[in-house]
N, C-alpha and C positions, 0 to 999 in steps of 0.2 A: 654191641650195636654200633653201627656206623653212623657217624654224624654227617649229615648232608650240608654242604655249603651252597646255599642257593643265593645266587647273585642276580641282580637285575634292578629295574626301576618299577616302582608301583605306578598304577594308573594316575594317581594324584600327582606324583612327581612329574610325570610326562605332561599332564595338563597344565601344571604351573609353568613349565618351560615353554610350552606352546603359547600360553597367554603372554608371557614376558616377551617372547619373540614377536608376537603380533603387535604389542604396544610399541616396541622399538621400531618395527617396520612402519607403522602409521606415523610415528614422530619423524622418521627419516624422510618419508614421502612428503610430509608437510613442509619440512625444512627445504627439501629440494624444490618443491613447487613454489614456495615463498621466494626462493632465490631466483627462480625463473620469472616470476612476476616482477621482481625488482629489476632484473636484467632487461625485461621487455620495456618497462616504463622508462628506464634510463636510456635505452636505445631510441625509443620514440622521442624523448626529450632532446637527445643529442642530434638526431636527424633534423628535428624542427629548428633547433638553434642554428645549425649549419645552413639550413635553407633560408632562415630569416637573415642571417649575416650575408649570405650570397645575394639575396634579393636587394638588400641595402647597397651592396657593392654595385649591382646592376643599375639601381636607381641613380647612383652617383655617376657611373660611366655613361649612361644613356640620357641623363638629365630628365628622367621621367619618374614621377612618384610610383612606388609599388605598394600594393595593399595586401594585407594578410587577413584572410577570412578564417575565423575560428568557429567551428560548430561542435556540437556535443561529442561527436565521434571522429573528428578529424580537422583538417585545415586545407586551405587553397590559397593561391596567389593570383593577383591581377595587377594590371598597369592602368594608369590614368591617361587615356589617349582620347583626344577630341572631346574633352569635357565629359567623359564617361569612363566607368571602370570596366575594363575588358579582361576576361579570364585569360590566363596564360595557358594556351593549348600547345603551342609549338615548342615551348621551353621544356626540355627533357628533365632538367634538374628540379624545377619548381612545379611539379605536377600536383594536382589535387590528391590528397591522401585521406582515405577513410580507413580508420583503424578497426579491424574486425575481431580483435582478440578480447573485447569487452572493456578496453580502456576508455575512460571518459575525460573530456576536457572541461575546464572551467577557466574563467577569465576575469581579471580585475584590471581596470584602466584607471590610472591615477588614484588608486585606493578605493574605487567604486566597483562593486560587483556588476558584471554584465550578464544578462539572461541570454543564454545561447540557445539557438534553434537546432533542430535535428538535421537541417539542410543548410547549404551555403547561403548566406545573406547577400543581397545585391551590393551593399556598401560594406567595405572591409572595416573591421573594428580597429585594426592597427595599420598605421601608414608609415612607410619609410619615405621621407621626402627626397628631393633630388640632391640634397647635401649628405644623405645617409643617416639623418637623425631619426630617432624613434621617440614616440611618446612613452611615458612611464607605464609599464604594464607588468602583470604577473600572469603566467599561464600555469595551471596545475594539471598534471596528467595523473589520473588515479585509476586504480582497478575498480571493478563494479561494486565492491564492498566498501570502498573509500578507506581501506586500512593501509594501503600503500600509496605513496604519492611522490611525484617528481615535480620540482618547481623550476620554471624558467622565467627569469625576470631581468628587466633592464637595471643596470647599475649606474649608468649615465646615459647620455643621449646616443652614444654609439656602441656601447658594449652590453653584452648579455652574459648572464651567469646562470648555469644550471646546477641544481643540487638536489640530493635525495633528502626528503623530509621524513622524520620519524613521527608517525601519527599515533597519538596516544588514544586508547580506547576509553571512553567515558561511560 
């Protein structure tokens, strides 16, 4: 009698390999999307930081206070002219930004939480006076689940610091 050498994989072995590959794929996608969330929040924070620093430079150069309006999904800038806050429309760098990727803003001024609206407030919450000074504030930019967060805060009257915050799940 001839003995047959049958080689191959059983159905169970193939299914186990497919399940392992599926699990690894899901984990990889989550890691990649988590990185993109972090990258987006950091980018929003860096752009906002540069815009605030630029507005304070302009306030000093023009001897006109600049205001920063923070709302739940973005921010805008204005100038204090003729005893009123005027939106900056002609300034290309300091345009109003509404973030559409699901990022949300929160604000604390001098340690007190500020309730933000869904639209731009008439009076800015943060002001950069004509000397370039800012009040103490913290802006948090987070994803919709509040599991990823970027913080932008004043470290003295003239300087801002941005940093990634590790949010623990409770």
